[in-house]
Each structure stands twice: as C-alpha cells, then as structure tokens.
C-alpha positions as CSV (number, residue, x, y, z in Angstrom):
1,M,0.0,0.0,0.0
2,T,1.5,3.4,-1.1
3,V,0.7,6.8,0.3
4,L,-0.7,7.8,-3.0
5,S,-3.5,5.2,-2.8
6,N,-4.9,7.3,0.2
7,F,-5.5,10.4,-2.0
8,K,-8.0,11.2,-4.5
9,L,-6.2,11.6,-7.8
10,V,-7.6,13.7,-10.7
11,V,-6.4,15.0,-14.1
12,G,-6.0,18.8,-13.7
13,K,-4.7,21.5,-15.9
14,K,-3.5,24.8,-14.7
15,H,-4.7,27.9,-16.5
16,L,-1.9,30.1,-17.6
17,T,-4.0,33.2,-18.0
18,V,-6.6,34.9,-15.8
19,S,-9.6,36.6,-17.3
20,P,-9.2,40.4,-17.8
21,V,-12.1,41.1,-15.4
22,V,-10.5,39.0,-12.6
23,H,-7.1,40.6,-13.3
24,R,-8.4,44.1,-13.0
25,R,-10.3,43.2,-9.8
26,N,-7.1,41.8,-8.3
27,K,-5.2,44.9,-9.3
28,L,-7.7,47.2,-7.6
29,V,-7.9,44.9,-4.5
30,A,-4.1,45.2,-4.1
31,K,-4.3,48.9,-4.3
32,L,-7.1,49.0,-1.9
33,H,-5.0,46.9,0.6
34,E,-2.2,49.4,0.2
35,Q,-4.6,52.2,1.1
36,I,-5.8,50.3,4.1
37,E,-2.3,49.7,5.3
38,L,-1.5,53.4,4.8
39,C,-4.4,54.6,6.8
40,E,-3.8,52.1,9.7
41,A,-0.2,53.2,9.8
42,K,-1.3,56.8,9.9
43,K,-3.8,56.0,12.7
44,A,-1.0,54.4,14.7
45,G,1.4,57.3,14.1
46,N,3.8,55.3,11.9
47,T,4.8,55.7,8.2
48,Y,3.8,53.1,5.6
49,A,6.8,52.4,3.4
50,P,6.5,49.2,1.3
51,K,9.5,48.0,-0.5
52,H,10.0,46.8,-4.1
53,L,12.9,45.5,-6.0
54,K,14.4,47.9,-8.5
55,T,16.8,46.7,-11.2
56,Y,19.2,49.1,-12.8
57,T,22.5,48.9,-14.9
58,N,25.7,50.2,-13.2
59,K,27.2,52.7,-15.7
60,Q,30.9,52.1,-14.7
61,T,30.8,48.3,-14.7
62,G,27.8,47.5,-17.0
63,E,26.6,45.1,-14.4
64,R,22.8,44.8,-13.7
65,M,22.1,45.3,-10.1
66,T,18.9,44.8,-8.0
67,V,18.3,46.9,-4.9
68,E,15.3,47.2,-2.5
69,A,13.6,50.6,-2.8
70,V,10.7,52.3,-1.0
71,K,7.7,52.3,-3.0
72,R,5.6,55.5,-3.0
73,V,2.0,55.2,-2.3
74,K,-0.3,58.2,-3.0
75,E,-3.2,58.8,-0.7
76,W,-6.7,58.4,-2.3
77,F,-8.2,60.5,0.5
78,W,-8.1,64.2,1.6
79,I,-9.9,66.5,3.8
80,S,-12.4,68.8,2.2
81,D,-13.2,72.4,3.0
82,S,-16.2,71.2,5.1
83,G,-13.8,69.2,7.3
84,K,-15.0,65.8,6.1
85,I,-12.8,63.2,4.5
86,N,-13.2,62.6,0.8
87,L,-12.2,59.2,-0.6
88,A,-11.7,58.7,-4.3
89,I,-11.2,55.2,-5.8
90,K,-8.4,55.2,-8.3
91,Y,-7.6,52.6,-11.0
92,G,-4.2,53.6,-12.3
93,A,-4.1,57.2,-12.5
94,K,-7.8,57.7,-13.2
95,T,-10.7,58.1,-10.6
96,L,-13.6,55.7,-10.9
97,T,-17.0,57.1,-11.3
98,L,-19.0,55.6,-8.6
99,N,-22.6,56.8,-9.6
100,K,-23.3,57.2,-13.4
101,K,-26.4,59.3,-12.8
102,T,-24.8,62.0,-10.6
103,K,-21.2,61.4,-12.0
104,A,-20.1,61.1,-8.2
105,N,-16.5,60.1,-7.9
106,C,-15.9,60.4,-4.1
107,I,-17.2,59.0,-0.8
108,E,-17.6,61.5,2.0
109,L,-16.7,60.2,5.4
110,T,-16.5,61.6,8.9
111,N,-13.4,60.2,10.5
112,G,-10.3,57.8,10.1
113,D,-12.2,54.8,11.6
114,E,-15.0,55.2,9.0
115,L,-12.4,55.5,6.2
116,I,-10.7,52.2,7.2
117,S,-13.9,50.4,7.5
118,T,-15.1,51.8,4.1
119,L,-11.9,50.7,2.4
120,K,-12.3,47.2,3.8
121,A,-15.9,47.1,2.7
122,L,-15.0,48.4,-0.9
123,K,-12.2,45.6,-1.0
124,T,-14.9,42.9,-0.6
125,E,-17.3,44.7,-3.0
126,V,-14.6,44.7,-5.6
127,L,-14.1,41.0,-5.2
128,N,-17.8,40.4,-5.6
129,G,-17.8,42.4,-8.9
130,V,-19.7,45.5,-8.0
131,L,-17.3,48.0,-9.6
132,D,-16.5,45.9,-12.7
133,E,-18.4,48.2,-15.0
134,A,-16.5,51.4,-13.7
135,I,-13.3,49.6,-13.9
136,E,-14.0,48.5,-17.6
137,E,-14.9,52.1,-18.5
138,V,-11.6,53.5,-17.1
139,S,-9.7,50.7,-18.7
140,T,-11.3,51.2,-22.0
141,A,-10.6,55.0,-21.9
142,T,-7.0,54.3,-21.1
143,R,-6.6,51.9,-24.0
144,E,-8.2,54.3,-26.4
145,G,-5.6,56.9,-25.3
146,F,-2.9,54.8,-26.7
147,G,-4.6,54.4,-30.1
148,K,-4.4,58.0,-31.1
C-alpha cells in the first residue's frame, strides 16, 4: 500500500492566464489593501513604506544590479473644505465614477475609523464584482488613449 493510494487523484490543468475582469479586480484589490495599510499606519502614528525590487545597470561596470527601494503610495483621500474626508477610488491614474447618474466620484466620510472600514468594505465589494463596470470604463478609456 503506497501513500498515493490514500489520496483522490484527478487530471488537472492549470490555467496560464486569468480573465481580464478578474485581473483588473485583483489589481484594484491590491491597491485598496495598500490604502488600508497606509491608513492604519497613519492612525498608529507610523509611516507606511512598502519595499519593491528595482533593477538598474551600473554605468561604470555595466553590471545589472537589483536593490530594494521604497515604493511611493499616494493617498486616495483628503480633507475637504467642510472638514469631511473625501475618498476617491483610483484605477491607475484615473478616478472611478461611482454613480453614473450623478457622476459622483468620491465618498464622503466623517473620521479615520470610518475611512478604514469603508476601504475594507470596498475591497470585498470589488471581489464580488460591484465595480466591474466602472473599472471597464476607465480601462477602455486608457486603452483608447494609446490608439491616437
């Protein structure tokens, strides 16, 4: 009796590509996660400085080198004139339209705790596909900009 006989064996095939809709959702969820981390660090009085690997060529030796650099994360929120916090959801450099009728592109919040809970709620909503139409609209507009 081998160990393999204890398992259920099936024929499986790994998909090499992900559908564009799921890929866009995952990109936005990753950025929302960065915003949540940024807000929680600000609340705790710390700085949020994620690292990423940067590759460059040394001009003297011609050698390719990889170093760890701090990634800059821009805040999606600001304090308005009325003292409320405005949160804009961005996909790339563009802001998503959250309501097509009113052309609203920001969420108005009262404090930092509400900001963090809203970002967490938005993260689950994006995974459920609620903002797919807005993401598609911005993505199409960006693609058309390259066609000119």
